[in-house]
Each structure stands twice: as structure tokens, then as C-alpha cells.
BADREN-195543 format. One line per 3 residues: their letters; for each residue x, y, z of N, C-alpha, C. Coordinates in pm, whole numbers. Example, Ala and Ser with C-alpha at 12.3 -4.5 7.8 and 13.67 -1.06 7.14 Angstrom:
<pts>
AS> 1319:-569:780:1230:-450:780:1320:-330:780; 1285:-225:708:1367:-106:714:1290:3:787
</pts>
This chain:
<pts>
MQV> -804:1710:-214:-918:1652:-148:-878:1610:-7; -972:1619:84:-947:1580:222:-953:1428:236; -855:1372:302:-848:1228:327:-810:1207:474
TIR> -828:1085:518:-782:1046:651:-702:918:639; -580:923:687:-500:801:696:-538:736:828; -610:625:819:-662:556:938:-556:472:1008
HIF> -470:408:930:-364:324:987:-244:325:893; -127:309:952:-4:284:878:56:157:938; 79:59:852:133:-70:897:268:-98:831
ISP> 359:-151:909:484:-203:855:506:-342:915; 582:-423:846:616:-556:895:760:-587:854; 838:-641:945:978:-669:913:998:-788:819
GHN> 895:-869:799:913:-987:714:785:-1023:641; 800:-1114:549:688:-1158:464:613:-1274:529; 481:-1261:534:397:-1371:583:337:-1451:468
FFG> 312:-1385:354:249:-1452:241:340:-1454:118; 402:-1341:87:490:-1326:-29:602:-1430:-21; 612:-1514:-124:715:-1616:-126:683:-1741:-45
HYG> 560:-1752:5:521:-1867:88:423:-1959:18; 406:-1944:-112:309:-2027:-184:338:-2175:-159; 235:-2250:-123:249:-2392:-97:307:-2424:40
QAA> 329:-2322:121:384:-2339:256:291:-2271:356; 321:-2286:481:245:-2216:584:278:-2066:577; 182:-1986:617:205:-1841:623:313:-1811:727
GTH> 383:-1701:705:482:-1658:803:415:-1602:928; 496:-1568:1026:442:-1521:1153:497:-1384:1193; 542:-1307:1095:597:-1175:1126:487:-1082:1174
EIV> 517:-1010:1279:422:-915:1336:395:-800:1237; 273:-753:1237:236:-634:1160:222:-522:1261; 303:-419:1247:309:-312:1346:228:-192:1296
DVR> 137:-145:1379:56:-27:1351:132:93:1407; 181:181:1317:262:295:1361:188:426:1335; 219:526:1412:156:658:1396:217:733:1277
EVA> 344:708:1251:413:772:1139:522:680:1088; 563:707:963:668:625:903:751:711:808; 881:686:807:970:755:713:958:688:577
CRA> 932:769:476:920:722:338:1045:766:264; 1114:672:202:1238:702:131:1220:680:-18; 1242:786:-95:1225:779:-240:1308:666:-299
GWG> 1241:582:-377:1308:472:-443:1337:352:-355; 1312:363:-227:1345:257:-132:1223:195:-64; 1132:277:-17:1014:225:51:997:285:189
LEG> 926:212:274:897:255:411:1003:195:504; 1069:281:581:1171:231:672:1109:132:770; 1173:17:784:1125:-87:875:1031:-187:812
DRF> 993:-165:686:899:-256:621:972:-362:539; 905:-473:517:961:-589:447:1004:-560:303; 945:-462:237:983:-432:99:1082:-316:89
YGY> 1133:-268:201:1229:-158:199:1355:-202:126; 1389:-131:17:1509:-162:-61:1500:-293:-137; 1380:-342:-161:1360:-474:-223:1433:-487:-357
RPD> 1408:-394:-448:1481:-392:-575:1461:-254:-640; 1554:-215:-728:1544:-83:-792:1412:-64:-866; 1355:53:-851:1234:93:-923:1114:2:-894
YKG> 1112:-61:-778:1004:-152:-742:872:-75:-731; 770:-126:-795:641:-55:-799:557:-73:-673; 603:-155:-579:530:-175:-455:607:-127:-333
QVT> 673:-12:-343:748:43:-230:655:75:-113; 530:104:-145:426:128:-45:294:81:-106; 206:30:-22:73:-11:-69:-33:64:9
FFD> -138:101:-63:-253:170:-3:-375:80:-11; -464:92:86:-589:17:85:-701:111:126; -815:98:57:-930:185:77:-1007:145:203
WAI> -1020:237:296:-1092:212:421:-1236:166:393; -1298:220:290:-1436:182:256:-1444:34:218; -1343:-18:149:-1340:-160:112:-1323:-245:237
YEE> -1240:-201:329:-1225:-272:456:-1359:-282:529; -1429:-171:541:-1559:-169:609:-1659:-260:537; -1659:-254:405:-1750:-336:325:-1718:-485:342
AKE> -1589:-520:349:-1549:-660:367:-1599:-715:500; -1592:-635:605:-1641:-681:736:-1788:-718:728; -1865:-635:658:-2008:-661:644:-2036:-777:549
KFR> -1973:-775:433:-1996:-878:331:-1967:-1019:383; -1855:-1033:455:-1814:-1164:502:-1855:-1192:647; -1932:-1100:703:-1985:-1115:839:-1874:-1143:941
VPA> -1771:-1059:934:-1659:-1069:1028:-1636:-931:1092; -1724:-891:1184:-1712:-758:1243:-1580:-736:1318; -1515:-843:1361:-1388:-829:1433:-1267:-831:1340
LRP> -1288:-831:1208:-1177:-832:1112:-1087:-712:1136; -960:-739:1152:-863:-632:1176:-810:-581:1042; -788:-451:1030:-745:-394:901:-610:-446:853
QAF> -525:-492:941:-395:-542:897:-404:-678:828; -520:-740:829:-538:-869:760:-507:-859:611; -523:-740:553:-503:-722:409:-356:-706:371
RRN> -269:-689:469:-125:-676:447:-89:-558:356; -162:-448:370:-130:-325:298:-74:-226:399; 6:-131:352:73:-38:443:-16:74:494
VLI> -90:137:404:-163:259:441:-312:239:415; -392:247:520:-538:243:505:-586:387:503; -646:425:390:-682:564:366:-831:577:337
EGV> -890:682:387:-1032:707:368:-1051:840:295; -1146:842:201:-1179:967:134:-1138:976:-10; -1080:870:-65:-1038:870:-205:-1057:729:-262
DIN> -1102:723:-386:-1107:595:-458:-965:570:-508; -894:482:-442:-752:464:-476:-730:408:-615; -829:343:-673:-813:296:-811:-795:413:-908
ELI> -848:529:-872:-831:648:-957:-688:702:-952; -607:651:-861:-468:696:-850:-371:610:-931; -421:504:-993:-336:421:-1078:-294:505:-1199
GKR> -164:513:-1224:-113:593:-1335:-106:742:-1306; -119:779:-1179:-114:921:-1139:-1:944:-1040; 48:1065:-1042:139:1111:-937:55:1191:-838
FEV> 84:1171:-710:5:1239:-609:89:1263:-484; 42:1355:-403:109:1387:-277:9:1375:-163; 56:1324:-54:-22:1322:69:78:1339:184
GGV> 47:1430:273:135:1454:387:274:1500:348; 288:1567:234:418:1615:190:505:1511:121; 456:1389:111:531:1282:44:473:1263:-96
AFE> 560:1251:-196:516:1232:-334:520:1084:-371; 413:1040:-438:398:900:-478:360:892:-625; 378:773:-681:330:742:-815:251:612:-807
GAC> 122:619:-836:37:501:-835:72:410:-952; 123:291:-923:174:202:-1027:68:107:-1081; -2:37:-993:-98:-65:-1037:-178:-113:-917
ESR> -279:-194:-946:-355:-255:-838:-264:-352:-762; -280:-356:-633:-215:-457:-552:-310:-575:-548; -290:-666:-640:-385:-775:-660:-392:-866:-538
PCF> -513:-905:-502:-527:-997:-390:-479:-1137:-429; -434:-1212:-332:-388:-1349:-358:-475:-1447:-280; -450:-1575:-301:-532:-1679:-239:-525:-1675:-86
WMD> -421:-1612:-30:-409:-1602:115:-525:-1523:175; -587:-1436:97:-697:-1355:150:-816:-1441:191; -831:-1558:127:-941:-1648:166:-923:-1699:308
GAV> -801:-1706:355:-775:-1749:492:-764:-1632:589; -702:-1523:543:-681:-1407:630:-810:-1329:656; -901:-1329:557:-1027:-1255:569:-1142:-1354:585
APG> -1173:-1426:477:-1281:-1526:476:-1281:-1593:339; -1335:-1715:330:-1346:-1780:199:-1422:-1691:100; -1365:-1677:-20:-1425:-1593:-123:-1368:-1452:-129
AEE> -1284:-1416:-31:-1230:-1280:-26:-1139:-1249:-144; -1058:-1345:-186:-967:-1319:-298:-1046:-1274:-420; -1148:-1350:-456:-1227:-1316:-574:-1300:-1183:-555
WLR> -1359:-1164:-438:-1435:-1042:-411:-1346:-918:-416; -1221:-930:-376:-1129:-816:-373:-1070:-781:-509; -1086:-866:-609:-1030:-834:-741:-1085:-701:-789
GNG> -994:-613:-828:-1031:-478:-868:-1036:-381:-751; -1024:-432:-630:-1024:-349:-509:-921:-398:-408; -812:-455:-457:-712:-514:-369:-613:-415:-311
GLR> -620:-292:-355:-528:-191:-306:-448:-129:-420; -359:-40:-385:-277:33:-480:-131:12:-446; -53:-28:-543:92:-34:-528:147:98:-580
AKI> 244:154:-507:296:285:-546:446:293:-521; 507:384:-595:648:418:-575:653:546:-494; 757:561:-417:780:684:-342:876:770:-424
LRD> 833:890:-456:913:979:-542:991:1084:-463; 943:1119:-343:1011:1221:-263:1006:1178:-116; 1120:1186:-51:1128:1152:92:1033:1236:175
GTL> 992:1180:285:911:1253:381:862:1158:488; 786:1213:580:726:1134:686:576:1134:669; 518:1017:658:374:1002:645:319:981:786
VAG> 215:1060:819:159:1059:954:11:1022:945; -33:934:1035:-175:897:1040:-258:1018:1083; -381:1026:1031:-472:1135:1065:-524:1204:941
AGE> -592:1316:964:-652:1392:854:-544:1466:776; -567:1479:646:-473:1549:561:-533:1575:424; -449:1622:335:-493:1651:199:-416:1564:101
LRV> -488:1511:4:-428:1437:-106:-445:1523:-230; -336:1541:-302:-339:1624:-423:-279:1545:-538; -356:1528:-646:-304:1465:-767:-222:1570:-840
TGD> -98:1536:-873:-7:1633:-934:17:1610:-1083; -35:1500:-1137:-21:1474:-1279:-24:1326:-1310; -4:1298:-1437:-1:1160:-1483:140:1103:-1464
APT> 148:975:-1441:277:907:-1434:334:902:-1576; 466:911:-1590:524:900:-1724:503:760:-1780; 509:749:-1911:500:616:-1973:623:536:-1935
TGQ> 623:409:-1962:732:320:-1920:869:370:-1965; 882:409:-2090:1011:458:-2140:1056:585:-2070; 963:676:-2049:995:800:-1979:1034:771:-1835
AAL> 964:677:-1773:991:645:-1632:1133:593:-1615; 1180:512:-1708:1315:457:-1698:1419:569:-1704; 1391:673:-1781:1485:784:-1792:1473:879:-1673
AFA> 1352:895:-1620:1328:996:-1518:1349:948:-1376; 1352:818:-1354:1357:769:-1217:1477:679:-1197; 1558:714:-1104:1669:629:-1065:1667:618:-914
KPA> 1698:503:-863:1697:481:-718:1810:562:-657; 1776:659:-572:1881:741:-511:1960:662:-407; 2083:703:-386:2166:640:-284:2119:684:-146
LE> 2127:597:-50:2096:635:88:2209:721:140; 2170:823:214:2273:913:270:2309:870:409
</pts>
């Protein structure tokens, strides 16, 4: 299916993760044209790069349609897409349908692990009520299965199969060493 990667974001540090009960962090969110994706590691330059073995959030996707809907719903036309703290804003696919699927986009292979659940920080980053409204549409957490470079722009997304069950995944996936 044809999709468009509208934005790719990376951040060197955490602004919300690990900040519960504290002020949000101030790490810049960088909008990049392309990013190196490393199997088992994540996006080079991003805060979750090499976070832990087999981490299910090596990359996060967010649906462009949900972003557009949030601007209208919360009456914030100037809302910037990086407010959601997801890596890849993609248009043309219901990303919830990629949970439990293996897929490729831009030559990079991914495995959709689970919803990237919204947290209470969304009420401040977007608008009051955003956390609740985003439940079920908070984004997709995914693993990177094959190295490659993801580039913003038009492309094709191809579902290649179902993700293995938990037991199979433990046998089939090991974090490769960096070369």
C-alpha cells in the first residue's frame, strides 16, 4: 500500500519517560529527513537507541490522521506533530492494524509490537483530555528487524506476515552486535 512518511523525529534524551512527578525534560526533538535504523538497536541518535535487548519500542509510529484529528478536536491548529513524542508520522495506513505484524517500509523491516500508550504528559503537551482521547490511538511501538535507512516522503508499506508468538520470538530474535 502507498504511504507517506510525513516526519521522522529523533531526540537525544527523554522529556517524559522517567520524569513522573517531576518537570518534563527539555531535550530537543529533531525533525530529520532520514534516519539509520539498526536491527535490535533502534534509530541512531534517538533516546531509545540500544536501550535494552529485544526492546519493543526501538521505533514508534504515529498516524498522521490522528494528528490532524487532534488539532481539530482540541482546537489547537498550531499543534506541532512532535508533541506526541513518536518517531515516525505516517499517512495512509491504520497503524493499529500493524500490531502483531511484520512489515517493511522503505526497505527496512519492522515488527509491530503493541500500542504506544499515551501517558498523562499528553494532557500538557497537546491539551487537557488528550491522554484519554488518544487511548487506542497512541501510536505503534515496533522492533527493527533489518538495518536500513528510513527516508521521509512517499513510499510503499508491505505487510510480510504475522509476528511470531512470544516463545518463537525469543528463539528467533537476538540483538545483533554493532559492527
